[in-house]
Structure formats: C-alpha cells, structure tokens
C-alpha positions, 0 to 999 in steps of 0.5 A: 592218722586221724582220730574220730570221737563220738559222745559214746566214745568220750564217755567210755574213753574209746576213740575211733581211728580211721585207717590212713589212705583214700576212701576208695569205695566211697570215691567209686560210689560217688563217681557211679552216682555222677555217671548215672546222673550224667547218663540220665541227663544226657539221654533226656538231652538227646531225646529233646534234641532229636525232637527239636531237629525233627520238628524244626520246620514247624517250630521255626516257621509255622509255630503260631499257626500250629499252636492256634489251629485244629486238626486238618484232613487236607494236609500236614501243613494245614494242621494244628494242635489247638484242640489237643492243648485245650482238651489236655487242659480240660482233662487235667482240670477234671482229673484234679477235681476228682483225684486231689480231694479224694487222694488227700482225704484218704491220706489224712484218714490213713495217717491221722485216724486209722493210724497203724491199724491192720486195716490201714496197712492193708489199704496202703499196701493195695494203694502202692500196688495200684500205683504200678498197674499199667495205664492201659488197664485204667483205660479198660476200667474207664471204658467199662465204668465211666463210659458205659456204666455211669454214662448218665453222668459222664455223657459217654465218651467225653472230657469228664469220662477221660478226666475220671479215668486219669483221676483213677490212674493218678489217685494212688500216686497222690495218696502215697505222696500225701501219706509220706508228707503227713508222716514226715510232720514231727509228732512233737508238733501234734503233741505241742498242739494237744498240750495247749488244748487243741482239738483233733480238727484244730491240730489237723487243719492248723498244724499238720496240713500246713506243715505237709502242704508243700510236699502234698502240692508237689506230689499232686502237681507231678501226678497231674503232669503224668496225666498230661502225657497219657494217651492209651487210656484216653484212646480207650475212653473216646478221645478223637484220633482224627478230625474233630469239630466243636461246632458252635459249642461254648467252652462249658459244652465241650466238657460233655461232647467229643474231645481229643488231647495232645498225646492222642494227636501225637499218636495220630500224627505218628501213624499217618503216612508221610514225612510231613506228619512225622514233623508234626508229631515231633513238633507236638512232642516238643509242645507237650514237653514244654507243658510238662516242664511248666507243670514241673516248674510249678511244682518246684515253685510250690515246694519252695514257697510252702516248704518248712524246715524242721 
C-alpha cells in the first residue's frame, strides 16, 4: 500500500493512504477522452477525404486555372474561384480593421478600468450571449444598418458592408478571448510595476498588454478564420452569387463595388444543376479549408512566438 503525504498532513502527523488496485474510474475517463479525440479527428479526416475525392478532377488536372480565373457562365470547366479568394481576403481585412481595435479596447476597459463593477459584469454577460447568436441574425443586422442606414459610408452592398457585418459577428469572440487573456496576467506583475512608480498607462502598455499579447493574437486570428468561412451574412449584404465583373476597376476601387467571397461561390456551385458544378464545389471547399488551416497555423505560430510562461 502506497502512502501519500501533504504539507498539511506532515504538520498534523496524518498521512493519506491510497487504496490498493487500479484506478478504474480514472482509466475509464482517460479512454473516453481518447475516444472523443479519435472520433473528432476521424470525422474531420473523413470530411477532408470526401472533399478531395469529389473534387479530384479539378484538384489534379485543372487546379491552377481554377485558382486564377473568375466565375464563368459558360460551363463548369471554364469557371474559377480567383474572385472569391480576393473577395474573402478583402472582407477579412475590413473585418480585422474594424473588429480588432474595438474588441481589444473593450476588453482593456472591462478588465483594467471598469474592473469588477456591476456595469462591467452586465456588459460582459451580454457580450457572451452575443457570441452565441446565429450568423444569419448578423446578416440581417448588416443589411439594415451597414447597407441601408449608413450607405453613404459603405456605398451599399460592398466589401466594406460585408466586412463590417462580419466584424460585428466576430467582435464578441475577440472581446471574450482578450478579456480572458488580460485576466490571466498575474496581479503580482501589476503590483510590481506600480511599486516602482509606474503609471496606469505604463503598467498597461509595457507590462500587461505584452504579457497577454500571445493569447489576444491567437483569439483574434481564430475569430478571423471563422469570418473567412461565413456565407449566410455575406449573401444578405450583397455578395454576388453569380457572374461578377470588376471591369477596369483597380484593387482599391473593388472595395466600394460589387464583390463576392469564396463561401458564397461554394454555395452557388452547390446549388447549380449538374455533377461538374458539384466537383467545383468540392474543390473550392478544399481551397477554403487550406486557407483556414493556414490562418490557424498562423495563430499557433503567434502563440508560440509571443507566449510567456509564469
């Protein structure tokens, strides 16, 4: 029989005795966790395999043309997703410009200034509730506010309106992750900085934010990765689901003109009749999956690059 001791037990002369035999409950729980992990990984593997198999004709023989050409009304063989890739990157850029500063600033206020006040708790509770609102609701919000109400700024159904809609969608996620990152910074770090005469701003900018930077960046990048895969809000705020021509517009002018996005193009391919369009939908799904995996890889790199151990 093994004997376990603790500091409290040593002080009082008591010891904890572990029962002989295997830890059955612990072993069962461990295998349940392993089973859940295998199931989740296997499900994703099957999904990826199905998409690759279904889109193999495009991925193996026509990939470069598929990536560098726009949507064609002539046939599935002549179409491509270049406009969708460009549109998705533009929308993600606008989303980051609007969501990241507002989200991080809100988190800083809630943790460092409002602290544990009643107002801060109410705001944080509502933000957590907003994180669970379906994306289609944010699409309706974007249509009513960003497309119709402030169309003088967004120019109607444009990349700016789509990006602001997705910014509203991912804003709660950025706020929540940033709040948790700031709360995870030890209070001893703040107290040490105050002890040597640092001001509130100096403590925040030179100690707290650098310490929480890795988690904030990880949460932000993952939120943007989610925005890359959203289709329903963009359809409502005007992303083109059919032929789209940029004409002679330059890159900056496309932010205030017609646009599309890769998830919307996948939706369009899937609803068109014919097996060839289904192949395009599967191939485009692989492309967007690669983009999301690249963004997630960036999040892992940033976390490892800036993470601090306490």
